[in-house]
C-alpha positions in Angstrom: 108.5 90.6 95.3 105.9 90.2 98.1 103.0 87.8 98.1 99.6 88.5 101.0 98.9 85.4 102.3 95.5 83.7 101.4 93.4 84.1 104.6 90.5 81.6 105.8 87.4 81.2 108.5 87.5 77.6 109.1 90.0 74.6 110.3 90.6 71.8 107.6 91.0 68.6 108.6 94.3 66.2 107.8 92.3 63.5 106.0 90.0 66.7 104.0 93.4 68.7 103.2 95.1 65.3 101.7 91.8 65.1 100.0 92.4 68.4 98.5 96.0 67.5 97.8 95.7 64.2 95.8 92.6 66.1 93.9 94.9 69.7 93.2 97.5 66.6 91.0 94.6 65.1 89.2 91.7 66.5 86.9 89.0 68.3 88.6 85.3 67.6 87.9 82.3 69.7 88.0 81.7 67.5 91.3 85.1 68.5 92.6 84.8 71.7 92.3 82.0 72.2 93.8 82.9 70.2 97.1 86.2 72.0 97.7 84.7 75.3 97.3 82.2 73.6 99.8 85.2 73.3 102.1 87.6 76.3 101.5 86.2 79.3 103.0 88.8 81.6 102.8 89.0 84.4 104.4 91.4 84.8 107.1 94.7 84.9 107.7 97.9 82.3 105.9 97.6 79.1 104.8 100.7 78.6 105.0 103.0 81.2 103.8 106.2 81.3 102.1 109.3 83.7 102.8 111.8 84.3 100.4 115.6 84.7 101.5 117.7 87.4 99.7 120.7 84.8 99.0 121.3 84.5 95.6 119.3 82.3 93.1 118.1 80.2 96.3 114.2 78.9 96.0 111.7 80.3 98.7 111.2 78.5 101.7 107.5 78.3 103.3 107.1 78.8 107.0 105.5 75.5 108.4 101.8 75.5 108.9 100.5 77.8 111.9 97.2 76.4 114.7 94.6 78.8 115.4 95.9 82.3 115.1 95.9 83.9 118.4 99.8 85.0 117.8 102.2 85.1 115.0 105.4 83.3 115.7 109.0 85.2 114.6 109.3 84.4 111.0 112.8 82.3 110.8 115.9 84.0 109.2 119.3 82.7 107.8 122.3 83.6 108.0 120.7 86.8 109.6 119.7 87.8 105.4 116.3 90.0 105.4 113.6 88.2 103.7 110.6 88.1 101.7 107.3 87.3 101.9 104.6 86.8 99.2 101.4 89.7 98.6 98.7 89.8 95.4 99.1 90.4 92.0 97.8 93.2 90.8 94.9 93.8 88.3 94.3 96.0 85.5 92.6 98.2 87.9 95.7 99.0 90.6 93.9 96.8 93.0 95.1 93.2 94.7 93.7 90.4 93.2 92.5 88.2 96.2 89.5 86.3 95.5 86.3 86.2 97.2 84.7 84.2 99.5 82.8 82.3 97.0 83.4 81.6 93.3 81.2 81.1 90.3 83.5 80.0 87.6 85.9 76.6 88.1 89.1 78.5 87.3 88.7 80.0 90.7 88.5 77.5 92.6 91.0 75.4 91.2 93.5 78.6 91.8 92.1 78.8 95.0 92.3 75.0 95.5 96.3 75.4 94.2 96.9 77.6 97.6 95.1 75.3 99.8 97.8 72.7 98.6 100.0 74.0 99.4 99.7 73.1 103.4 97.9 70.5 105.0 96.5 72.7 107.8 96.6 75.9 106.9 96.5 78.6 109.6 93.2 79.3 110.9 91.5 82.5 112.8 88.0 82.7 114.5 86.5 84.3 112.0 82.9 85.2 112.0 81.8 88.9 112.8 83.9 90.6 115.5 82.2 91.3 119.0 82.4 94.6 120.7 85.5 95.6 122.1 85.4 97.6 125.2 87.7 100.9 125.3 90.5 101.3 126.8 90.6 104.5 128.7 92.4 106.9 126.8 94.8 108.7 129.9 97.1 110.5 127.2 95.1 111.3 123.9 96.0 113.3 121.4 93.7 115.3 118.0 94.9 114.3 114.8 97.9 116.2 114.0 98.8 117.0 117.2 102.7 115.7 116.6 104.4 114.8 120.6 107.2 113.1 121.9 106.0 109.1 122.5 107.6 109.9 126.3 105.9 113.5 127.2 108.1 113.3 130.2 111.2 113.7 128.9 112.1 109.8 130.0 114.0 107.0 127.7 112.3 104.5 126.0 113.5 101.1 125.0 110.4 99.1 124.4 107.3 100.2 123.4 104.0 98.8 121.5 101.8 100.2 119.5 98.2 98.6 120.1 94.9 98.8 117.8 91.3 98.3 118.5 88.4 99.0 116.6 84.7 98.3 116.6 82.2 97.7 112.7 78.5 99.0 112.9 77.3 95.5 112.3 79.0 94.4 109.4 81.4 91.7 109.3 84.8 93.6 108.3 88.1 92.0 108.9 90.8 94.7 109.3 94.7 94.3 109.6 97.2 96.2 111.2 100.8 96.2 109.6 103.9 98.8 109.6 105.7 100.3 107.0 110.2 100.7 107.9 110.8 103.6 105.8 115.0 105.2 105.7 115.2 109.1 104.7 114.3 108.1 101.2 110.2 107.6 102.4 110.2 103.8 101.8 111.3 100.7 102.7 114.5 99.9 102.0 113.5 96.8 100.7 110.5 94.2 100.9 111.8 92.5 104.0 110.7 95.5 106.1 106.7 95.8 105.8 105.9 93.9 108.6 101.7 92.7 108.7 100.0 88.8 109.0 102.0 87.0 107.0 106.0 88.2 107.7 105.4 88.8 111.2 108.9 90.0 112.0 111.8 92.7 110.5 114.9 91.5 109.5 116.5 93.4 112.4 113.9 91.4 115.1 113.1 94.8 115.9 109.3 95.1 115.3 106.7 92.3 115.0 103.8 91.5 114.5 100.6 90.3 117.7 97.5 88.8 116.8 94.8 89.5 119.8 96.7 92.1 122.0 97.3 91.4 125.4 96.3 95.2 126.4 93.2 94.8 125.1 93.0 95.7 121.7 92.8 93.2 118.9 96.3 93.4 117.5 99.5 94.6 118.2 103.5 95.8 117.1 106.2 96.4 119.5 108.9 98.4 118.5 112.8 97.3 120.5 114.1 100.8 119.7 117.3 99.6 120.7 117.2 97.4 118.1 116.1 98.6 115.5 118.1 99.5 112.3 119.7 102.8 112.3 119.1 103.7 109.4 115.3 103.6 109.9 113.6 106.5 111.4 110.1 106.3 110.7 107.7 103.7 111.3 104.4 104.1 109.5 101.2 102.2 110.8 98.2 101.4 108.6 94.6 99.2 108.8 93.2 98.2 105.9 89.7 96.3 105.2 90.7 92.8 103.9 88.8 91.9 100.2 87.1 95.8 100.4 86.9 96.8 97.1 85.2 92.5 96.3 83.1 93.0 99.5 82.2 96.5 98.9 83.7 97.8 102.0 85.0 100.8 104.0 85.5 102.7 106.9 82.3 103.7 107.0 81.1 100.5 108.4 83.9 101.3 111.5 83.9 102.7 114.2 86.0 103.4 117.7 89.4 102.6 115.8 92.2 103.8 118.0 96.2 103.2 118.2 97.6 103.5 121.7 101.7 104.0 122.3 102.3 102.4 125.2 105.8 101.4 127.6 106.4 98.2 126.5 107.8 97.1 130.0 105.1 98.9 132.6 102.5 98.7 130.0 101.1 102.2 130.7 100.1 104.3 127.8 102.6 106.8 126.2 99.9 108.4 124.0 97.0 108.1 121.7 94.3 108.6 119.2 91.0 107.5 118.3 89.6 108.7 115.0 86.4 110.2 114.8 85.8 110.6 111.2 85.5 107.8 109.0 84.6 107.8 104.7 83.1 106.1 102.3 86.1 106.6 99.9 88.5 105.1 102.2 89.4 101.3 102.3 93.0 102.0 103.8 93.9 104.1 106.8 97.2 105.7 107.9 96.5 105.6 111.7 99.2 107.3 112.8 103.2 107.0 113.3 106.6 107.2 114.9 109.7 109.4 113.4 113.6 110.7 114.3 113.3 113.9 114.9 116.7 115.3 116.6 117.8 112.6 118.1 114.0 111.5 119.4 110.8 109.5 118.4 108.2 111.6 118.2 104.1 110.3 117.2 102.2 111.9 115.0 98.4 110.8 114.9 98.2 111.1 111.0 94.0 109.8 111.0 94.1 110.0 106.7 92.3 107.7 104.7 92.7 106.6 100.9 90.5 104.6 98.7 93.4 101.5 98.4 93.8 98.3 99.7 96.8 96.3 101.5 98.9 96.3 97.5 97.5 100.2 97.0 99.6 101.0 100.8 102.7 98.6 99.7 103.0 100.9 96.4 103.1 103.8 98.5 105.8 103.4 100.4 107.8 100.7 97.4 106.9 97.2 99.0 107.2 95.3 95.3 104.1 93.2 94.5 104.0 89.9 92.2 102.5 90.0 88.4 
């Protein structure tokens, strides 16, 4: 099972976190709840997400909390066992239950502070509205559905990097890139083959998630094709809007969304795709995919969206969600 980690916008000091922990252990007064709601303005990135190892009935292991959210460290593995990370419970209407930023009901505050108490210093992100990203020079752009070998020059690639970028139309949308590693069934072999901000590395170590891409994008997913597990034949890249349903946000509020495939060794663009169609009924977007065809890796600029959140995308590709 997977649980999508909570996200926050501002760091908690050690004394504040210690105070929260002590309050959560006991009964909370109305004043306590008001204070906690004012402190825990959750929105971006996990507050100490957990990884469950597939080793019998062993209990989950919590990854140490991160500092300012620049890059995701490699997730530790035990005895080379694949791992699973935690994502949100599904509600009756099929939407994931990731709570909004503020709460009017005391129980909601208790639920959120319980998550905060798992770590004395949660991981944080800069938060706030994004400044416009300067678009790169797309040297080898493709149109939607225009499939191509990932190296049109016919070379042999060992490492590539999928770089993602986007701009916003004057709103504060929190967009995340993620990757689903699929086998011949069109599903993930198990939950550990879903790579995102809360599970930043595949079990074989070949695919990882990086915040603040070094090539000028917002996020990137490096891929080591030489070390990719032999049963993985397709990698789907998805962009999702965090809390899209709660915030009533959609991809009509987004512009300049793109994916670039780069040679990881040289940094040169191999292929790219920049979306030009955005719709109000789309909250997550399959922006592209790479797939193995007759022994050759190819790129498909998909550009198709659905009215689903990250949990909904997980359901499409066979990632089980708690609850």
